[in-house]
C-alpha positions as CSV (number, residue, x, y, z in Angstrom):
1,M,0.0,0.0,0.0
2,T,1.1,3.5,-0.6
3,Q,0.2,6.8,1.1
4,V,-2.4,8.6,-1.0
5,R,-3.3,11.6,1.1
6,T,-3.1,13.0,4.6
7,F,-5.5,15.2,6.5
8,K,-4.7,17.3,9.6
9,I,-8.0,17.8,11.4
10,P,-8.0,19.8,14.6
11,Y,-8.6,16.7,16.7
12,M,-6.9,14.0,14.6
13,D,-4.4,13.2,11.8
14,E,-5.6,10.8,9.1
15,V,-3.4,9.0,6.6
16,V,-5.1,7.5,3.6
17,V,-3.3,4.4,2.1
18,A,-4.4,2.2,-0.9
19,F,-3.2,-0.2,-3.5
20,E,-3.1,1.5,-6.9
21,G,-5.4,4.3,-5.7
22,R,-8.3,1.9,-5.1
23,T,-10.2,0.9,-2.0
24,P,-8.5,3.3,0.4
25,I,-8.1,2.7,4.1
26,V,-7.8,5.6,6.6
27,L,-5.4,5.2,9.5
28,M,-6.5,7.6,12.3
29,H,-4.5,9.1,15.1
30,Y,-6.2,11.3,17.7
31,T,-4.2,14.4,18.6
32,D,-6.6,16.2,20.9
33,G,-5.0,14.8,24.1
34,S,-8.1,12.8,25.1
35,I,-8.0,9.1,25.6
36,H,-9.3,7.0,22.7
37,N,-9.7,3.2,22.5
38,Y,-7.8,2.4,19.3
39,R,-8.4,-1.3,19.8
40,D,-12.1,-1.1,18.8
41,D,-12.0,1.7,16.2
42,P,-8.5,2.0,14.6
43,V,-9.6,2.6,10.9
44,K,-12.4,3.6,8.7
45,L,-13.3,2.2,5.3
46,I,-13.9,4.5,2.4
47,L,-16.6,3.3,-0.1
48,Y,-17.2,5.2,-3.3
49,V,-20.9,5.1,-4.2
50,A,-23.1,6.8,-6.8
51,D,-25.5,8.3,-4.2
52,P,-24.2,8.5,-0.6
53,A,-27.6,9.9,0.6
54,S,-29.5,6.8,-0.6
55,V,-26.9,4.5,1.0
56,V,-27.3,6.4,4.3
57,E,-31.0,5.7,4.1
58,Q,-30.5,2.0,3.5
59,I,-28.1,1.9,6.5
60,R,-30.5,3.8,8.7
61,S,-33.4,1.5,7.7
62,D,-31.2,-1.4,9.1
63,G,-31.1,0.4,12.4
64,L,-27.4,1.3,12.3
65,P,-26.0,4.7,13.4
66,I,-25.3,7.5,11.0
67,K,-22.4,9.7,12.2
68,R,-22.6,12.4,9.5
69,E,-25.5,13.0,7.1
70,A,-24.6,13.1,3.4
71,A,-23.4,16.6,2.4
72,P,-20.7,18.2,0.3
73,H,-17.4,18.2,2.1
74,P,-14.8,20.9,1.5
75,L,-11.7,18.6,2.1
76,L,-13.0,16.4,-0.7
77,D,-13.4,19.2,-3.3
78,G,-17.1,19.4,-2.6
79,L,-17.9,15.7,-3.2
80,V,-20.8,14.5,-1.1
81,M,-19.7,12.4,1.9
82,A,-21.4,10.7,4.8
83,L,-20.3,8.6,7.8
84,A,-22.1,5.6,9.1
85,T,-21.3,2.6,11.3
86,D,-21.4,-1.0,10.1
87,P,-22.8,-3.9,12.1
88,D,-19.3,-4.6,13.6
89,G,-18.9,-1.0,14.8
90,Y,-16.5,0.2,12.1
91,T,-16.8,3.6,10.5
92,L,-17.8,3.7,6.9
93,E,-17.0,6.8,4.9
94,L,-19.4,6.9,1.9
95,V,-18.0,9.2,-0.8
96,E,-19.7,10.3,-4.0
97,L,-18.1,8.9,-7.1
98,P,-16.2,11.7,-8.8
99,K,-17.7,12.8,-12.1
100,R,-15.6,11.7,-15.1
101,T,-14.8,14.4,-17.5
102,E,-14.6,13.5,-21.2
103,P,-11.5,14.6,-23.1
104,S,-12.3,17.4,-25.6
């Protein structure tokens, strides 16, 4: 895996790693000084989907928690992003598939 991108958020650092730019995994390290249990929540999975809002509704209908509603995110160049929790407690980051531009 290679490092794809890093994010410095006020309360954590995130390092995105992937094979050939596909199916990224985010390694998270909290920097806010509070105690976090890394054992049960060390990563989040990024899933690129056509419509994050509809996937959020499917997850919600299964009774699973939604951590962030689908909305444009400035760190992702305005792509729609949502956060949810899977049945095992892992964080799922649902990111809108980037629009492909046709060559002129």
